[in-house]
C-alpha positions in Angstrom: -3.2 0.9 2.4 -3.9 3.7 4.8 -0.2 4.5 5.0 0.0 4.8 1.2 -3.1 7.0 1.1 -1.2 9.7 3.1 2.1 9.7 1.2 3.1 10.1 -2.5 5.1 6.9 -2.3 6.6 4.6 0.2 9.4 2.0 0.0 9.2 -1.5 1.3 11.5 -0.8 4.3 9.3 2.1 5.4 6.1 0.1 5.1 7.6 -2.9 6.9 8.6 -0.6 9.8 5.3 1.2 10.0 3.2 -1.9 9.8 5.5 -4.0 12.0 5.0 -6.8 9.4 7.5 -9.5 8.4 9.0 -9.2 5.0 7.2 -12.3 3.8 3.8 -11.1 5.0 4.2 -7.6 3.6 5.3 -9.0 0.2 2.1 -11.1 0.0 -0.1 -8.2 0.9 1.5 -5.9 -1.5 1.2 -8.5 -4.3 -2.5 -8.8 -3.6 -3.0 -5.1 -3.7 -1.0 -4.8 -6.9 -2.9 -7.7 -8.5 -6.2 -5.9 -7.6 -4.9 -2.7 -9.3 -4.9 -0.8 -6.0 -1.2 0.0 -5.9 1.7 0.1 -8.3 5.0 -1.5 -7.3 8.2 -0.4 -8.9 11.3 -2.4 -8.2 14.8 -1.0 -8.9 18.2 -0.3 -7.4 19.4 2.4 -5.2 23.2 2.1 -5.5 23.8 -1.7 -5.0 20.7 -2.3 -3.0 17.3 -3.3 -4.3 14.5 -0.8 -3.6 10.8 -1.4 -3.9 8.5 1.6 -4.1 4.7 1.5 -3.8 2.2 4.1 -4.8 -1.6 4.1 -4.6 -3.4 4.1 -8.0 -6.5 6.0 -8.8 -8.5 2.8 -8.6 -6.9 2.1 -5.2 -7.7 5.5 -3.9 -11.3 5.2 -5.0 -11.7 1.7 -3.5 -10.2 2.8 -0.2 -12.5 5.9 0.0 -15.5 3.6 -0.7 -14.3 1.2 2.0 -14.0 4.1 4.5 -17.4 5.4 3.6 -18.9 1.9 4.0 -17.3 1.6 7.5 -18.7 5.0 8.5 -22.2 3.9 7.4 -21.9 0.6 9.2 -20.7 2.4 12.4 -23.4 5.1 12.0 -20.7 7.9 11.9 
């Protein structure tokens, strides 16, 4: 989620590389974030290859900012 907060969009391959996750694990996490309404997932094709693009939604941005604020409060920052 923190990666997506700093970019307009990110594709699955980029997220997989940056998080050092397996494809299966990343798929599960993206599905959970999508179900919660925190990200949008758009699947399509680029040439003959599939391409999955993720973007943070307004709800996701708000939830992430609230999470960071809660962490700061907890850590007395």
